[in-house]
PDB file of the backbone (N, CA, C, O) and the ligand in Angstrom, with CONECT records:
HET     ZN  A 101       1
ATOM      1  N   UNK A   1      39.498 -15.249  -6.779  1.00  0.00           N
ATOM      2  CA  UNK A   1      38.923 -14.137  -7.554  1.00  0.00           C
ATOM      3  C   UNK A   1      37.707 -14.591  -8.347  1.00  0.00           C
ATOM      4  O   UNK A   1      36.620 -14.018  -8.280  1.00  0.00           O
ATOM      5  N   UNK A   2      37.966 -15.683  -9.121  1.00  0.00           N
ATOM      6  CA  UNK A   2      36.878 -16.167  -9.974  1.00  0.00           C
ATOM      7  C   UNK A   2      35.671 -16.562  -9.125  1.00  0.00           C
ATOM      8  O   UNK A   2      34.520 -16.332  -9.496  1.00  0.00           O
ATOM      9  N   UNK A   3      35.978 -17.172  -7.958  1.00  0.00           N
ATOM     10  CA  UNK A   3      34.884 -17.578  -7.077  1.00  0.00           C
ATOM     11  C   UNK A   3      34.077 -16.373  -6.627  1.00  0.00           C
ATOM     12  O   UNK A   3      32.852 -16.431  -6.530  1.00  0.00           O
ATOM     13  N   UNK A   4      34.789 -15.263  -6.348  1.00  0.00           N
ATOM     14  CA  UNK A   4      34.102 -14.049  -5.920  1.00  0.00           C
ATOM     15  C   UNK A   4      33.118 -13.574  -6.975  1.00  0.00           C
ATOM     16  O   UNK A   4      31.986 -13.201  -6.667  1.00  0.00           O
ATOM     17  N   UNK A   5      33.569 -13.595  -8.232  1.00  0.00           N
ATOM     18  CA  UNK A   5      32.670 -13.139  -9.304  1.00  0.00           C
ATOM     19  C   UNK A   5      31.445 -14.036  -9.399  1.00  0.00           C
ATOM     20  O   UNK A   5      30.322 -13.573  -9.601  1.00  0.00           O
ATOM     21  N   UNK A   6      31.703 -15.371  -9.243  1.00  0.00           N
ATOM     22  CA  UNK A   6      30.589 -16.306  -9.354  1.00  0.00           C
ATOM     23  C   UNK A   6      29.555 -16.011  -8.268  1.00  0.00           C
ATOM     24  O   UNK A   6      28.348 -16.053  -8.510  1.00  0.00           O
ATOM     25  N   UNK A   7      30.056 -15.711  -7.060  1.00  0.00           N
ATOM     26  CA  UNK A   7      29.111 -15.434  -5.975  1.00  0.00           C
ATOM     27  C   UNK A   7      28.324 -14.162  -6.270  1.00  0.00           C
ATOM     28  O   UNK A   7      27.121 -14.092  -6.022  1.00  0.00           O
ATOM     29  N   UNK A   8      29.030 -13.143  -6.811  1.00  0.00           N
ATOM     30  CA  UNK A   8      28.316 -11.909  -7.145  1.00  0.00           C
ATOM     31  C   UNK A   8      27.170 -12.205  -8.100  1.00  0.00           C
ATOM     32  O   UNK A   8      26.057 -11.703  -7.945  1.00  0.00           O
ATOM     33  N   UNK A   9      27.482 -13.052  -9.111  1.00  0.00           N
ATOM     34  CA  UNK A   9      26.450 -13.384 -10.094  1.00  0.00           C
ATOM     35  C   UNK A   9      25.263 -14.048  -9.432  1.00  0.00           C
ATOM     36  O   UNK A   9      24.110 -13.737  -9.730  1.00  0.00           O
ATOM     37  N   UNK A  10      25.562 -14.970  -8.529  1.00  0.00           N
ATOM     38  CA  UNK A  10      24.482 -15.691  -7.860  1.00  0.00           C
ATOM     39  C   UNK A  10      23.624 -14.730  -7.046  1.00  0.00           C
ATOM     40  O   UNK A  10      22.398 -14.839  -7.029  1.00  0.00           O
ATOM     41  N   UNK A  11      24.281 -13.785  -6.369  1.00  0.00           N
ATOM     42  CA  UNK A  11      23.531 -12.834  -5.543  1.00  0.00           C
ATOM     43  C   UNK A  11      22.614 -11.988  -6.409  1.00  0.00           C
ATOM     44  O   UNK A  11      21.445 -11.801  -6.071  1.00  0.00           O
ATOM     45  N   UNK A  12      23.136 -11.464  -7.541  1.00  0.00           N
ATOM     46  CA  UNK A  12      22.283 -10.597  -8.348  1.00  0.00           C
ATOM     47  C   UNK A  12      21.153 -11.398  -8.987  1.00  0.00           C
ATOM     48  O   UNK A  12      20.077 -10.864  -9.257  1.00  0.00           O
ATOM     49  N   UNK A  13      21.408 -12.687  -9.226  1.00  0.00           N
ATOM     50  CA  UNK A  13      20.318 -13.514  -9.735  1.00  0.00           C
ATOM     51  C   UNK A  13      19.214 -13.625  -8.697  1.00  0.00           C
ATOM     52  O   UNK A  13      18.027 -13.564  -9.016  1.00  0.00           O
ATOM     53  N   UNK A  14      19.632 -13.791  -7.451  1.00  0.00           N
ATOM     54  CA  UNK A  14      18.644 -13.888  -6.375  1.00  0.00           C
ATOM     55  C   UNK A  14      17.876 -12.583  -6.238  1.00  0.00           C
ATOM     56  O   UNK A  14      16.662 -12.583  -6.030  1.00  0.00           O
ATOM     57  N   UNK A  15      18.600 -11.460  -6.356  1.00  0.00           N
ATOM     58  CA  UNK A  15      17.938 -10.158  -6.243  1.00  0.00           C
ATOM     59  C   UNK A  15      16.933 -10.005  -7.379  1.00  0.00           C
ATOM     60  O   UNK A  15      15.805  -9.560  -7.169  1.00  0.00           O
ATOM     61  N   UNK A  16      17.356 -10.380  -8.583  1.00  0.00           N
ATOM     62  CA  UNK A  16      16.437 -10.270  -9.716  1.00  0.00           C
ATOM     63  C   UNK A  16      15.189 -11.122  -9.491  1.00  0.00           C
ATOM     64  O   UNK A  16      14.074 -10.707  -9.808  1.00  0.00           O
ATOM     65  N   UNK A  17      15.394 -12.310  -8.944  1.00  0.00           N
ATOM     66  CA  UNK A  17      14.253 -13.196  -8.686  1.00  0.00           C
ATOM     67  C   UNK A  17      13.297 -12.548  -7.697  1.00  0.00           C
ATOM     68  O   UNK A  17      12.079 -12.615  -7.864  1.00  0.00           O
ATOM     69  N   UNK A  18      13.859 -11.918  -6.659  1.00  0.00           N
ATOM     70  CA  UNK A  18      12.973 -11.323  -5.652  1.00  0.00           C
ATOM     71  C   UNK A  18      12.284 -10.085  -6.212  1.00  0.00           C
ATOM     72  O   UNK A  18      11.155  -9.779  -5.829  1.00  0.00           O
ATOM     73  N   UNK A  19      12.958  -9.366  -7.122  1.00  0.00           N
ATOM     74  CA  UNK A  19      12.315  -8.201  -7.745  1.00  0.00           C
ATOM     75  C   UNK A  19      11.151  -8.667  -8.608  1.00  0.00           C
ATOM     76  O   UNK A  19      10.075  -8.070  -8.590  1.00  0.00           O
ATOM     77  N   UNK A  20      11.375  -9.737  -9.363  1.00  0.00           N
ATOM     78  CA  UNK A  20      10.292 -10.277 -10.194  1.00  0.00           C
ATOM     79  C   UNK A  20       9.120 -10.677  -9.326  1.00  0.00           C
ATOM     80  O   UNK A  20       7.961 -10.419  -9.653  1.00  0.00           O
ATOM     81  N   UNK A  21       9.444 -11.314  -8.210  1.00  0.00           N
ATOM     82  CA  UNK A  21       8.420 -11.734  -7.268  1.00  0.00           C
ATOM     83  C   UNK A  21       7.655 -10.521  -6.753  1.00  0.00           C
ATOM     84  O   UNK A  21       6.427 -10.531  -6.670  1.00  0.00           O
ATOM     85  N   UNK A  22       8.417  -9.461  -6.405  1.00  0.00           N
ATOM     86  CA  UNK A  22       7.825  -8.249  -5.866  1.00  0.00           C
ATOM     87  C   UNK A  22       6.923  -7.596  -6.906  1.00  0.00           C
ATOM     88  O   UNK A  22       5.818  -7.153  -6.590  1.00  0.00           O
ATOM     89  N   UNK A  23       7.394  -7.537  -8.138  1.00  0.00           N
ATOM     90  CA  UNK A  23       6.603  -6.944  -9.214  1.00  0.00           C
ATOM     91  C   UNK A  23       5.287  -7.696  -9.386  1.00  0.00           C
ATOM     92  O   UNK A  23       4.230  -7.091  -9.564  1.00  0.00           O
ATOM     93  N   UNK A  24       5.368  -9.020  -9.331  1.00  0.00           N
ATOM     94  CA  UNK A  24       4.161  -9.832  -9.483  1.00  0.00           C
ATOM     95  C   UNK A  24       3.172  -9.502  -8.384  1.00  0.00           C
ATOM     96  O   UNK A  24       1.966  -9.419  -8.618  1.00  0.00           O
ATOM     97  N   UNK A  25       3.702  -9.313  -7.168  1.00  0.00           N
ATOM     98  CA  UNK A  25       2.819  -8.989  -6.054  1.00  0.00           C
ATOM     99  C   UNK A  25       2.200  -7.607  -6.245  1.00  0.00           C
ATOM    100  O   UNK A  25       1.016  -7.408  -5.976  1.00  0.00           O
ATOM    101  N   UNK A  26       3.021  -6.640  -6.719  1.00  0.00           N
ATOM    102  CA  UNK A  26       2.501  -5.296  -6.927  1.00  0.00           C
ATOM    103  C   UNK A  26       1.420  -5.303  -8.010  1.00  0.00           C
ATOM    104  O   UNK A  26       0.408  -4.612  -7.897  1.00  0.00           O
ATOM    105  N   UNK A  27       1.652  -6.093  -9.056  1.00  0.00           N
ATOM    106  CA  UNK A  27       0.659  -6.143 -10.122  1.00  0.00           C
ATOM    107  C   UNK A  27      -0.625  -6.807  -9.636  1.00  0.00           C
ATOM    108  O   UNK A  27      -1.722  -6.450 -10.066  1.00  0.00           O
ATOM    109  N   UNK A  28      -0.477  -7.768  -8.744  1.00  0.00           N
ATOM    110  CA  UNK A  28      -1.658  -8.415  -8.181  1.00  0.00           C
ATOM    111  C   UNK A  28      -2.452  -7.409  -7.351  1.00  0.00           C
ATOM    112  O   UNK A  28      -3.682  -7.430  -7.329  1.00  0.00           O
ATOM    113  N   UNK A  29      -1.714  -6.522  -6.667  1.00  0.00           N
ATOM    114  CA  UNK A  29      -2.378  -5.502  -5.860  1.00  0.00           C
ATOM    115  C   UNK A  29      -3.075  -4.484  -6.761  1.00  0.00           C
ATOM    116  O   UNK A  29      -4.151  -3.980  -6.438  1.00  0.00           O
ATOM    117  N   UNK A  30      -2.437  -4.191  -7.903  1.00  0.00           N
ATOM    118  CA  UNK A  30      -3.005  -3.177  -8.795  1.00  0.00           C
ATOM    119  C   UNK A  30      -4.189  -3.809  -9.520  1.00  0.00           C
ATOM    120  O   UNK A  30      -4.130  -4.047 -10.726  1.00  0.00           O
ATOM    121  N   UNK A  31      -5.228  -4.072  -8.803  1.00  0.00           N
ATOM    122  CA  UNK A  31      -6.385  -4.750  -9.369  1.00  0.00           C
ATOM    123  C   UNK A  31      -7.078  -3.841 -10.378  1.00  0.00           C
ATOM    124  O   UNK A  31      -7.070  -2.620 -10.222  1.00  0.00           O
ATOM    125  N   UNK A  32      -7.669  -4.421 -11.399  1.00  0.00           N
ATOM    126  CA  UNK A  32      -8.395  -3.626 -12.384  1.00  0.00           C
ATOM    127  C   UNK A  32      -9.571  -2.906 -11.747  1.00  0.00           C
ATOM    128  O   UNK A  32     -10.112  -3.354 -10.736  1.00  0.00           O
ATOM    129  N   UNK A  33      -9.963  -1.790 -12.344  1.00  0.00           N
ATOM    130  CA  UNK A  33     -11.092  -1.024 -11.808  1.00  0.00           C
ATOM    131  C   UNK A  33     -12.323  -1.923 -11.770  1.00  0.00           C
ATOM    132  O   UNK A  33     -12.590  -2.673 -12.708  1.00  0.00           O
ATOM    133  N   UNK A  34     -13.047  -1.835 -10.697  1.00  0.00           N
ATOM    134  CA  UNK A  34     -14.222  -2.688 -10.546  1.00  0.00           C
ATOM    135  C   UNK A  34     -13.979  -3.731  -9.475  1.00  0.00           C
ATOM    136  O   UNK A  34     -14.914  -4.310  -8.922  1.00  0.00           O
ATOM    137  N   UNK A  35     -12.707  -3.960  -9.194  1.00  0.00           N
ATOM    138  CA  UNK A  35     -12.378  -4.929  -8.145  1.00  0.00           C
ATOM    139  C   UNK A  35     -11.795  -4.180  -6.958  1.00  0.00           C
ATOM    140  O   UNK A  35     -10.689  -3.647  -7.048  1.00  0.00           O
ATOM    141  N   UNK A  36     -12.500  -4.134  -5.878  1.00  0.00           N
ATOM    142  CA  UNK A  36     -12.048  -3.391  -4.714  1.00  0.00           C
ATOM    143  C   UNK A  36     -11.123  -4.247  -3.860  1.00  0.00           C
ATOM    144  O   UNK A  36     -11.268  -5.466  -3.765  1.00  0.00           O
ATOM    145  N   UNK A  37     -10.163  -3.554  -3.241  1.00  0.00           N
ATOM    146  CA  UNK A  37      -9.284  -4.268  -2.317  1.00  0.00           C
ATOM    147  C   UNK A  37      -9.977  -4.393  -0.960  1.00  0.00           C
ATOM    148  O   UNK A  37     -10.769  -3.536  -0.568  1.00  0.00           O
ATOM    149  N   UNK A  38      -9.664  -5.465  -0.262  1.00  0.00           N
ATOM    150  CA  UNK A  38     -10.239  -5.642   1.080  1.00  0.00           C
ATOM    151  C   UNK A  38      -9.438  -4.857   2.107  1.00  0.00           C
ATOM    152  O   UNK A  38      -9.938  -4.502   3.174  1.00  0.00           O
ATOM    153  N   UNK A  39      -8.153  -4.591   1.751  1.00  0.00           N
ATOM    154  CA  UNK A  39      -7.308  -3.855   2.677  1.00  0.00           C
ATOM    155  C   UNK A  39      -6.589  -2.743   1.933  1.00  0.00           C
ATOM    156  O   UNK A  39      -6.221  -2.894   0.768  1.00  0.00           O
ATOM    157  N   UNK A  40      -6.394  -1.626   2.619  1.00  0.00           N
ATOM    158  CA  UNK A  40      -5.777  -0.432   2.043  1.00  0.00           C
ATOM    159  C   UNK A  40      -4.393  -0.763   1.467  1.00  0.00           C
ATOM    160  O   UNK A  40      -3.591  -1.449   2.101  1.00  0.00           O
ATOM    161  N   UNK A  41      -4.130  -0.262   0.250  1.00  0.00           N
ATOM    162  CA  UNK A  41      -2.843  -0.511  -0.388  1.00  0.00           C
ATOM    163  C   UNK A  41      -1.726   0.278   0.285  1.00  0.00           C
ATOM    164  O   UNK A  41      -0.552  -0.051   0.117  1.00  0.00           O
ATOM    165  N   UNK A  42      -2.073   1.314   1.044  1.00  0.00           N
ATOM    166  CA  UNK A  42      -1.060   2.141   1.693  1.00  0.00           C
ATOM    167  C   UNK A  42      -0.737   1.614   3.094  1.00  0.00           C
ATOM    168  O   UNK A  42       0.418   1.312   3.394  1.00  0.00           O
ATOM    169  N   UNK A  43      -1.743   1.506   3.937  1.00  0.00           N
ATOM    170  CA  UNK A  43      -1.491   1.187   5.349  1.00  0.00           C
ATOM    171  C   UNK A  43      -2.012  -0.198   5.714  1.00  0.00           C
ATOM    172  O   UNK A  43      -1.832  -0.657   6.842  1.00  0.00           O
ATOM    173  N   UNK A  44      -2.662  -0.867   4.750  1.00  0.00           N
ATOM    174  CA  UNK A  44      -3.166  -2.227   4.943  1.00  0.00           C
ATOM    175  C   UNK A  44      -4.250  -2.318   6.007  1.00  0.00           C
ATOM    176  O   UNK A  44      -4.543  -3.391   6.534  1.00  0.00           O
ATOM    177  N   UNK A  45      -4.831  -1.173   6.305  1.00  0.00           N
ATOM    178  CA  UNK A  45      -5.997  -1.190   7.192  1.00  0.00           C
ATOM    179  C   UNK A  45      -7.177  -1.751   6.403  1.00  0.00           C
ATOM    180  O   UNK A  45      -7.276  -1.551   5.192  1.00  0.00           O
ATOM    181  N   UNK A  46      -8.048  -2.439   7.085  1.00  0.00           N
ATOM    182  CA  UNK A  46      -9.185  -3.023   6.392  1.00  0.00           C
ATOM    183  C   UNK A  46     -10.094  -1.924   5.859  1.00  0.00           C
ATOM    184  O   UNK A  46     -10.405  -0.969   6.571  1.00  0.00           O
ATOM    185  N   UNK A  47     -10.519  -2.059   4.608  1.00  0.00           N
ATOM    186  CA  UNK A  47     -11.445  -1.096   4.015  1.00  0.00           C
ATOM    187  C   UNK A  47     -12.858  -1.588   4.293  1.00  0.00           C
ATOM    188  O   UNK A  47     -13.198  -2.716   3.936  1.00  0.00           O
ATOM    189  N   UNK A  48     -13.679  -0.765   4.920  1.00  0.00           N
ATOM    190  CA  UNK A  48     -15.040  -1.193   5.283  1.00  0.00           C
ATOM    191  C   UNK A  48     -15.837  -1.601   4.047  1.00  0.00           C
ATOM    192  O   UNK A  48     -15.724  -0.991   2.983  1.00  0.00           O
ATOM    193  N   UNK A  49     -16.638  -2.635   4.214  1.00  0.00           N
ATOM    194  CA  UNK A  49     -17.422  -3.183   3.107  1.00  0.00           C
ATOM    195  C   UNK A  49     -18.279  -2.113   2.405  1.00  0.00           C
ATOM    196  O   UNK A  49     -18.310  -2.084   1.175  1.00  0.00           O
ATOM    197  N   UNK A  50     -18.971  -1.235   3.144  1.00  0.00           N
ATOM    198  CA  UNK A  50     -19.792  -0.210   2.465  1.00  0.00           C
ATOM    199  C   UNK A  50     -18.958   0.694   1.557  1.00  0.00           C
ATOM    200  O   UNK A  50     -19.401   1.084   0.477  1.00  0.00           O
ATOM    201  N   UNK A  51     -17.735   1.024   2.013  1.00  0.00           N
ATOM    202  CA  UNK A  51     -16.854   1.872   1.208  1.00  0.00           C
ATOM    203  C   UNK A  51     -16.440   1.124  -0.053  1.00  0.00           C
ATOM    204  O   UNK A  51     -16.365   1.714  -1.130  1.00  0.00           O
ATOM    205  N   UNK A  52     -16.171  -0.167   0.076  1.00  0.00           N
ATOM    206  CA  UNK A  52     -15.745  -0.970  -1.072  1.00  0.00           C
ATOM    207  C   UNK A  52     -16.862  -1.048  -2.101  1.00  0.00           C
ATOM    208  O   UNK A  52     -16.616  -1.040  -3.307  1.00  0.00           O
ATOM    209  N   UNK A  53     -18.085  -1.122  -1.611  1.00  0.00           N
ATOM    210  CA  UNK A  53     -19.218  -1.216  -2.536  1.00  0.00           C
ATOM    211  C   UNK A  53     -19.554   0.142  -3.137  1.00  0.00           C
ATOM    212  O   UNK A  53     -20.011   0.234  -4.276  1.00  0.00           O
ATOM    213  N   UNK A  54     -19.321   1.206  -2.350  1.00  0.00           N
ATOM    214  CA  UNK A  54     -19.649   2.551  -2.818  1.00  0.00           C
ATOM    215  C   UNK A  54     -18.662   3.014  -3.888  1.00  0.00           C
ATOM    216  O   UNK A  54     -19.033   3.747  -4.805  1.00  0.00           O
ATOM    217  N   UNK A  55     -17.394   2.580  -3.768  1.00  0.00           N
ATOM    218  CA  UNK A  55     -16.353   3.028  -4.690  1.00  0.00           C
ATOM    219  C   UNK A  55     -15.760   1.818  -5.396  1.00  0.00           C
ATOM    220  O   UNK A  55     -14.866   1.168  -4.854  1.00  0.00           O
ATOM    221  N   UNK A  56     -16.243   1.502  -6.602  1.00  0.00           N
ATOM    222  CA  UNK A  56     -15.704   0.350  -7.331  1.00  0.00           C
ATOM    223  C   UNK A  56     -14.204   0.529  -7.577  1.00  0.00           C
ATOM    224  O   UNK A  56     -13.759   1.581  -8.035  1.00  0.00           O
ATOM    225  N   UNK A  57     -13.441  -0.507  -7.269  1.00  0.00           N
ATOM    226  CA  UNK A  57     -11.994  -0.464  -7.502  1.00  0.00           C
ATOM    227  C   UNK A  57     -11.260   0.317  -6.429  1.00  0.00           C
ATOM    228  O   UNK A  57     -10.114   0.719  -6.632  1.00  0.00           O
ATOM    229  N   UNK A  58     -11.900   0.537  -5.295  1.00  0.00           N
ATOM    230  CA  UNK A  58     -11.248   1.297  -4.221  1.00  0.00           C
ATOM    231  C   UNK A  58      -9.992   0.558  -3.758  1.00  0.00           C
ATOM    232  O   UNK A  58      -9.993  -0.665  -3.621  1.00  0.00           O
ATOM    233  N   UNK A  59      -8.920   1.321  -3.519  1.00  0.00           N
ATOM    234  CA  UNK A  59      -7.649   0.710  -3.130  1.00  0.00           C
ATOM    235  C   UNK A  59      -7.099   1.287  -1.838  1.00  0.00           C
ATOM    236  O   UNK A  59      -6.146   0.759  -1.265  1.00  0.00           O
ATOM    237  N   UNK A  60      -7.703   2.369  -1.385  1.00  0.00           N
ATOM    238  CA  UNK A  60      -7.189   3.033  -0.190  1.00  0.00           C
ATOM    239  C   UNK A  60      -8.296   3.187   0.837  1.00  0.00           C
ATOM    240  O   UNK A  60      -9.470   3.324   0.494  1.00  0.00           O
ATOM    241  N   UNK A  61      -7.897   3.161   2.115  1.00  0.00           N
ATOM    242  CA  UNK A  61      -8.861   3.472   3.155  1.00  0.00           C
ATOM    243  C   UNK A  61      -9.154   4.963   3.108  1.00  0.00           C
ATOM    244  O   UNK A  61      -8.482   5.707   2.393  1.00  0.00           O
ATOM    245  N   UNK A  62     -10.141   5.397   3.857  1.00  0.00           N
ATOM    246  CA  UNK A  62     -10.582   6.787   3.797  1.00  0.00           C
ATOM    247  C   UNK A  62      -9.435   7.738   4.146  1.00  0.00           C
ATOM    248  O   UNK A  62      -9.238   8.747   3.467  1.00  0.00           O
ATOM    249  N   UNK A  63      -8.683   7.422   5.196  1.00  0.00           N
ATOM    250  CA  UNK A  63      -7.592   8.293   5.631  1.00  0.00           C
ATOM    251  C   UNK A  63      -6.562   8.484   4.530  1.00  0.00           C
ATOM    252  O   UNK A  63      -6.169   9.609   4.224  1.00  0.00           O
ATOM    253  N   UNK A  64      -6.122   7.362   3.931  1.00  0.00           N
ATOM    254  CA  UNK A  64      -5.073   7.438   2.912  1.00  0.00           C
ATOM    255  C   UNK A  64      -5.603   8.125   1.662  1.00  0.00           C
ATOM    256  O   UNK A  64      -4.882   8.884   1.015  1.00  0.00           O
ATOM    257  N   UNK A  65      -6.866   7.860   1.318  1.00  0.00           N
ATOM    258  CA  UNK A  65      -7.450   8.488   0.138  1.00  0.00           C
ATOM    259  C   UNK A  65      -7.498  10.000   0.320  1.00  0.00           C
ATOM    260  O   UNK A  65      -7.179  10.759  -0.596  1.00  0.00           O
ATOM    261  N   UNK A  66      -7.896  10.421   1.498  1.00  0.00           N
ATOM    262  CA  UNK A  66      -7.994  11.854   1.769  1.00  0.00           C
ATOM    263  C   UNK A  66      -6.617  12.494   1.782  1.00  0.00           C
ATOM    264  O   UNK A  66      -6.440  13.616   1.307  1.00  0.00           O
ATOM    265  N   UNK A  67      -5.655  11.784   2.322  1.00  0.00           N
ATOM    266  CA  UNK A  67      -4.292  12.317   2.322  1.00  0.00           C
ATOM    267  C   UNK A  67      -3.788  12.465   0.897  1.00  0.00           C
ATOM    268  O   UNK A  67      -3.173  13.472   0.546  1.00  0.00           O
ATOM    269  N   UNK A  68      -4.054  11.450   0.077  1.00  0.00           N
ATOM    270  CA  UNK A  68      -3.575  11.473  -1.300  1.00  0.00           C
ATOM    271  C   UNK A  68      -4.272  12.582  -2.085  1.00  0.00           C
ATOM    272  O   UNK A  68      -3.652  13.240  -2.920  1.00  0.00           O
ATOM    273  N   UNK A  69      -5.541  12.784  -1.819  1.00  0.00           N
ATOM    274  CA  UNK A  69      -6.302  13.823  -2.517  1.00  0.00           C
ATOM    275  C   UNK A  69      -5.990  15.211  -1.979  1.00  0.00           C
ATOM    276  O   UNK A  69      -6.308  16.217  -2.612  1.00  0.00           O
ATOM    277  N   UNK A  70      -5.371  15.258  -0.816  1.00  0.00           N
ATOM    278  CA  UNK A  70      -5.082  16.547  -0.206  1.00  0.00           C
ATOM    279  C   UNK A  70      -6.302  17.157   0.442  1.00  0.00           C
ATOM    280  O   UNK A  70      -6.352  18.366   0.668  1.00  0.00           O
ATOM    281  N   UNK A  71      -7.297  16.321   0.745  1.00  0.00           N
ATOM    282  CA  UNK A  71      -8.529  16.829   1.344  1.00  0.00           C
ATOM    283  C   UNK A  71      -8.583  16.524   2.827  1.00  0.00           C
ATOM    284  O   UNK A  71      -9.567  16.844   3.494  1.00  0.00           O
ATOM    285  N   UNK A  72      -7.536  15.908   3.347  1.00  0.00           N
ATOM    286  CA  UNK A  72      -7.562  15.463   4.733  1.00  0.00           C
ATOM    287  C   UNK A  72      -7.798  16.641   5.676  1.00  0.00           C
ATOM    288  O   UNK A  72      -8.657  16.584   6.556  1.00  0.00           O
ATOM    289  N   UNK A  73      -7.013  17.725   5.476  1.00  0.00           N
ATOM    290  CA  UNK A  73      -7.148  18.887   6.344  1.00  0.00           C
ATOM    291  C   UNK A  73      -8.417  19.656   6.001  1.00  0.00           C
ATOM    292  O   UNK A  73      -9.102  20.173   6.884  1.00  0.00           O
ATOM    293  N   UNK A  74      -8.721  19.723   4.707  1.00  0.00           N
ATOM    294  CA  UNK A  74      -9.864  20.516   4.266  1.00  0.00           C
ATOM    295  C   UNK A  74     -11.157  20.001   4.886  1.00  0.00           C
ATOM    296  O   UNK A  74     -12.062  20.775   5.199  1.00  0.00           O
ATOM    297  N   UNK A  75     -11.230  18.678   5.061  1.00  0.00           N
ATOM    298  CA  UNK A  75     -12.455  18.102   5.630  1.00  0.00           C
ATOM    299  C   UNK A  75     -12.602  18.485   7.098  1.00  0.00           C
ATOM    300  O   UNK A  75     -13.718  18.593   7.605  1.00  0.00           O
ATOM    301  N   UNK A  76     -11.484  18.689   7.778  1.00  0.00           N
ATOM    302  CA  UNK A  76     -11.517  19.077   9.180  1.00  0.00           C
ATOM    303  C   UNK A  76     -12.153  18.010  10.045  1.00  0.00           C
ATOM    304  O   UNK A  76     -12.099  16.824   9.719  1.00  0.00           O
ATOM    305  N   UNK A  77     -12.748  18.425  11.134  1.00  0.00           N
ATOM    306  CA  UNK A  77     -13.462  17.494  12.000  1.00  0.00           C
ATOM    307  C   UNK A  77     -12.522  16.586  12.766  1.00  0.00           C
ATOM    308  O   UNK A  77     -11.469  17.012  13.241  1.00  0.00           O
ATOM    309  N   UNK A  78     -12.918  15.327  12.879  1.00  0.00           N
ATOM    310  CA  UNK A  78     -12.160  14.379  13.703  1.00  0.00           C
ATOM    311  C   UNK A  78     -10.847  14.030  13.006  1.00  0.00           C
ATOM    312  O   UNK A  78     -10.835  13.633  11.841  1.00  0.00           O
ATOM    313  N   UNK A  79      -9.767  14.181  13.721  1.00  0.00           N
ATOM    314  CA  UNK A  79      -8.446  13.843  13.187  1.00  0.00           C
ATOM    315  C   UNK A  79      -7.872  12.718  14.037  1.00  0.00           C
ATOM    316  O   UNK A  79      -7.407  12.938  15.155  1.00  0.00           O
ATOM    317  N   UNK A  80      -7.913  11.491  13.476  1.00  0.00           N
ATOM    318  CA  UNK A  80      -7.482  10.328  14.253  1.00  0.00           C
ATOM    319  C   UNK A  80      -6.031  10.426  14.641  1.00  0.00           C
ATOM    320  O   UNK A  80      -5.647  10.048  15.748  1.00  0.00           O
ATOM    321  N   UNK A  81      -5.209  10.944  13.715  1.00  0.00           N
ATOM    322  CA  UNK A  81      -3.780  11.065  14.022  1.00  0.00           C
ATOM    323  C   UNK A  81      -3.559  12.053  15.150  1.00  0.00           C
ATOM    324  O   UNK A  81      -2.701  11.853  16.011  1.00  0.00           O
ATOM    325  N   UNK A  82      -4.341  13.119  15.137  1.00  0.00           N
ATOM    326  CA  UNK A  82      -4.227  14.121  16.186  1.00  0.00           C
ATOM    327  C   UNK A  82      -4.518  13.532  17.548  1.00  0.00           C
ATOM    328  O   UNK A  82      -3.813  13.804  18.520  1.00  0.00           O
ATOM    329  N   UNK A  83      -5.577  12.711  17.612  1.00  0.00           N
ATOM    330  CA  UNK A  83      -5.933  12.144  18.911  1.00  0.00           C
ATOM    331  C   UNK A  83      -4.913  11.097  19.329  1.00  0.00           C
ATOM    332  O   UNK A  83      -4.665  10.900  20.519  1.00  0.00           O
ATOM    333  N   UNK A  84      -4.313  10.413  18.329  1.00  0.00           N
ATOM    334  CA  UNK A  84      -3.254   9.458  18.658  1.00  0.00           C
ATOM    335  C   UNK A  84      -2.089  10.200  19.304  1.00  0.00           C
ATOM    336  O   UNK A  84      -1.538   9.760  20.313  1.00  0.00           O
ATOM    337  N   UNK A  85      -1.723  11.339  18.704  1.00  0.00           N
ATOM    338  CA  UNK A  85      -0.630  12.150  19.227  1.00  0.00           C
ATOM    339  C   UNK A  85      -0.886  12.534  20.677  1.00  0.00           C
ATOM    340  O   UNK A  85       0.002  12.421  21.523  1.00  0.00           O
ATOM    341  N   UNK A  86      -2.084  12.980  20.955  1.00  0.00           N
ATOM    342  CA  UNK A  86      -2.371  13.462  22.301  1.00  0.00           C
ATOM    343  C   UNK A  86      -2.346  12.299  23.299  1.00  0.00           C
ATOM    344  O   UNK A  86      -2.055  12.491  24.479  1.00  0.00           O
ATOM    345  N   UNK A  87      -2.659  11.077  22.804  1.00  0.00           N
ATOM    346  CA  UNK A  87      -2.596   9.933  23.705  1.00  0.00           C
ATOM    347  C   UNK A  87      -1.150   9.624  24.081  1.00  0.00           C
ATOM    348  O   UNK A  87      -0.865   9.176  25.191  1.00  0.00           O
ATOM    349  N   UNK A  88      -0.233   9.874  23.127  1.00  0.00           N
ATOM    350  CA  UNK A  88       1.171   9.556  23.366  1.00  0.00           C
ATOM    351  C   UNK A  88       1.792  10.525  24.362  1.00  0.00           C
ATOM    352  O   UNK A  88       2.736  10.174  25.070  1.00  0.00           O
ATOM    353  N   UNK A  89       1.267  11.738  24.416  1.00  0.00           N
ATOM    354  CA  UNK A  89       1.883  12.751  25.259  1.00  0.00           C
ATOM    355  C   UNK A  89       1.473  12.658  26.729  1.00  0.00           C
ATOM    356  O   UNK A  89       1.924  13.458  27.548  1.00  0.00           O
TER     357      UNK A  89
HETATM  358 ZN    ZN A 101      -4.868   3.397   4.479  1.00  0.00          ZN2+
END
């Protein structure tokens, strides 16, 4: 019994350690404004250099930014996901 409790403690310690690690990584990703990410925080697609320079502190690629802003459909035009779908069919 006692051994079981000890193991539980060890496991939750490990989980806490990995959460701390994860938090540190998330905070590293949450770069201060002015520092652009090289890769999208959502899909990890590379953010083009011109976009990074145009938008200081940019964290999302164009697709994810538009989705988050809700402008993806409003912009219309070329829909990469749509063409991906048609390729699958
Ligand atoms: Zn993205």
